[in-house]
Structures are given as structure tokens and as C-alpha cells.
C-alpha positions as CSV (number, residue, x, y, z in Angstrom):
1,M,-15.4,-34.9,-24.2
2,H,-14.5,-33.1,-21.1
3,M,-12.2,-30.1,-20.7
4,V,-10.6,-29.9,-17.5
5,L,-9.7,-26.5,-16.2
6,A,-6.6,-25.9,-14.2
7,M,-7.2,-24.4,-10.6
8,S,-5.3,-21.3,-9.7
9,R,-2.9,-22.6,-7.3
10,P,0.2,-21.9,-5.2
11,Y,3.4,-21.5,-7.3
12,R,6.7,-23.4,-5.2
13,H,9.7,-21.7,-6.2
14,P,12.1,-24.0,-7.9
15,E,15.2,-22.8,-5.9
16,M,14.0,-21.8,-2.6
17,G,11.0,-24.0,-1.8
18,I,8.8,-21.3,-0.4
19,Y,5.3,-20.5,-2.1
20,W,4.2,-17.6,-4.3
21,L,0.8,-16.4,-5.7
22,R,1.4,-15.7,-9.5
23,K,-1.6,-13.9,-10.8
24,R,-2.3,-12.5,-14.4
25,V,-4.1,-9.4,-14.3
26,P,-7.3,-9.3,-16.2
27,A,-6.8,-7.6,-19.3
28,D,-9.4,-4.8,-18.8
29,I,-7.7,-3.4,-15.6
30,S,-3.9,-4.1,-16.6
31,D,-3.1,-0.6,-17.4
32,K,-4.6,0.8,-13.8
33,I,-2.5,-1.5,-12.3
34,G,0.7,-0.8,-14.5
35,R,1.2,-4.6,-15.1
36,E,0.3,-7.8,-16.6
37,V,1.2,-10.3,-13.6
38,V,1.1,-10.1,-9.7
39,T,3.0,-12.2,-8.3
40,K,3.8,-12.1,-4.1
41,S,5.7,-14.1,-1.9
42,L,3.0,-16.5,0.6
43,G,6.4,-16.5,3.0
44,T,5.8,-20.4,3.8
45,H,7.4,-23.9,2.8
46,D,3.9,-25.1,4.0
47,P,2.0,-26.4,1.0
48,E,-1.3,-26.6,3.6
49,E,-0.5,-23.1,4.9
50,A,0.1,-21.8,1.2
51,R,-3.1,-22.7,0.4
52,R,-4.8,-20.9,3.1
53,K,-3.0,-17.6,2.3
54,Y,-3.0,-18.2,-1.2
55,A,-6.8,-18.0,-1.1
56,K,-7.0,-15.2,1.2
57,L,-4.8,-13.2,-1.0
58,L,-6.7,-14.7,-4.0
59,A,-9.7,-13.3,-2.5
60,E,-8.6,-9.6,-1.6
61,L,-6.9,-9.3,-4.9
62,E,-10.3,-10.0,-6.8
63,A,-12.4,-7.8,-4.4
64,E,-9.9,-4.9,-5.2
65,W,-9.8,-5.6,-9.2
66,A,-13.6,-5.6,-9.2
67,G,-13.6,-2.3,-6.9
68,L,-10.9,-1.1,-9.7
69,R,-13.8,-2.2,-12.4
70,R,-16.3,0.2,-10.5
71,G,-14.3,3.3,-11.1
72,K,-13.9,6.0,-8.4
73,R,-16.7,6.8,-5.8
74,R,-17.7,8.6,-2.8
75,I,-16.8,6.4,0.0
76,T,-19.5,6.8,3.1
77,D,-18.4,8.2,6.3
78,R,-18.2,4.2,7.4
79,E,-16.3,3.2,5.0
80,A,-13.7,5.9,5.2
81,H,-13.3,5.0,9.0
82,F,-13.0,1.2,8.2
83,L,-10.3,1.8,5.8
84,A,-8.3,4.3,8.5
85,K,-8.7,2.4,11.5
86,P,-6.1,-0.3,11.0
87,I,-3.5,3.0,10.2
88,G,-5.3,5.4,13.4
89,D,-4.8,1.6,16.0
90,A,-1.2,0.9,14.0
91,W,0.1,4.5,15.0
92,L,-1.6,4.3,18.2
93,E,0.0,0.7,19.4
94,R,3.5,2.0,17.9
95,F,3.2,5.4,19.7
96,R,1.0,5.1,22.7
97,E,3.6,5.3,25.8
98,N,5.9,8.2,23.9
99,P,3.9,10.3,21.3
100,S,7.3,12.0,21.1
101,E,8.9,9.9,19.2
102,Q,7.1,9.7,15.6
103,F,8.6,11.7,13.5
104,Y,6.5,11.8,10.3
105,W,3.3,13.5,11.0
106,H,3.8,17.3,12.7
107,T,0.7,18.9,13.5
108,D,2.1,22.3,13.4
109,I,3.0,22.4,9.8
110,Y,-0.8,20.1,8.4
111,R,-3.2,23.6,7.7
112,G,-1.0,24.4,4.7
113,L,-0.3,20.9,4.0
114,W,-3.2,21.0,1.2
115,T,-3.7,24.8,0.8
116,D,-0.2,25.9,-0.3
117,Y,0.6,24.0,-3.2
118,P,3.5,23.6,-4.1
119,L,4.9,23.0,-1.0
120,P,6.9,25.4,-0.1
121,E,10.6,25.5,0.4
122,T,13.0,26.8,2.2
123,P,16.7,26.9,-0.2
124,A,19.6,25.5,1.9
125,A,22.1,28.5,2.6
126,P,25.1,28.8,-0.3
127,G,27.8,26.5,0.8
128,V,26.4,24.9,4.0
129,P,25.5,21.1,3.5
130,D,22.2,20.1,5.1
131,S,21.0,23.6,5.9
132,A,17.5,23.5,4.5
133,P,14.9,23.3,6.8
134,L,13.6,19.9,7.9
135,E,9.7,21.4,6.7
136,N,10.8,20.7,3.1
137,F,11.0,17.0,3.8
138,F,8.0,16.8,6.2
139,W,5.9,18.4,3.5
140,K,6.4,16.3,1.3
141,A,6.9,12.7,3.4
142,M,3.2,14.1,4.8
143,Q,1.7,14.5,1.6
144,N,3.2,11.4,-0.3
145,R,1.7,9.3,2.6
146,C,-1.8,10.8,2.7
147,S,-1.9,10.8,-1.5
148,G,-1.3,7.0,-2.1
149,G,2.3,7.0,-1.7
150,G,2.4,5.6,2.1
151,T,1.9,2.4,3.3
152,H,-1.8,1.4,3.2
153,P,-2.0,-2.5,3.1
154,A,-4.4,-2.2,0.1
155,R,-2.0,-0.3,-2.2
156,Q,0.7,-2.5,-0.9
157,R,-0.9,-5.7,-2.6
158,L,-0.9,-4.3,-5.8
159,R,2.8,-3.2,-5.4
160,R,4.3,-6.5,-5.1
């Protein structure tokens, strides 16, 4: 007698009809991810498109999980460039015509971003709402963006 193993496949939401990836996180890394199951909308009603997107996303998840199993390691300059390039390209594309329209990165306060810890904050004037300087918010936002709270696609996949 042969035992048939079920293949992993997209899940169709019964009410919306949109396909989803639903994958149990392996027990050896679920603590690192903070969840037991990862779910992600494939954003399509078409079963063929769902299969393609599912295969791609599943491969990305498996690669990410393999990296978590390997643990921390120093990356090469080439790897750092590879990881940073999509973010830099997106920034350039978005602000190429009008660089002054970007408000989340301030070169004038960058120098102290990592050396002045805890982040300097100037208190608001007593009784004057919204009088705290914008730097209070910029420092936190910039540091958060650099330390993993930003929008890197690899990090977003596991959060969904």
C-alpha cells in the first residue's frame, strides 16, 4: 500500500474567492518568527495565476526560513548591495524629479543617529501643543527604518 502525501497548494477563501498561501511555520523556527502559521493573500481569483504566485512565494519563504536556521552571519559587500539596491532604486524613482519631497531621511541629523543614544528629545513647551521639534520624530523614524521596522520586502513577507 502506498501513502499519498498532499501537495501544498493555494487555499481559496470560501467567501471572497481570493487565493491565499497558508503555510505552517516549522517548529524549529516558529519562535524566531513569532507565529505558527504564515498566511498571505495571493491577490487573485484565477487558479492558474494563484499557482504561479504560490510557488514563487513559497520558494521565498523556504529560502528565508533556511537563512533563519543558519543564524546570523556577516554578509559580503556584494550581498549588502544586492539587499539595498531595490530600496535605493525605489527611492530614486520616487524622488528623482523632486528630491526635496522626501521627508523620511534627513542628512542633517544622520550623523548622530547611532552615536547619540538614547535619541535626543527636546520636550514640548509647557501648555503649547505640538511644539516639540520635528527632529524628535525624525530620529525615531530614521532609526526604525534602518533597524528593521522599515519596509524591506523580505521583512514584510513574514509579518503578513
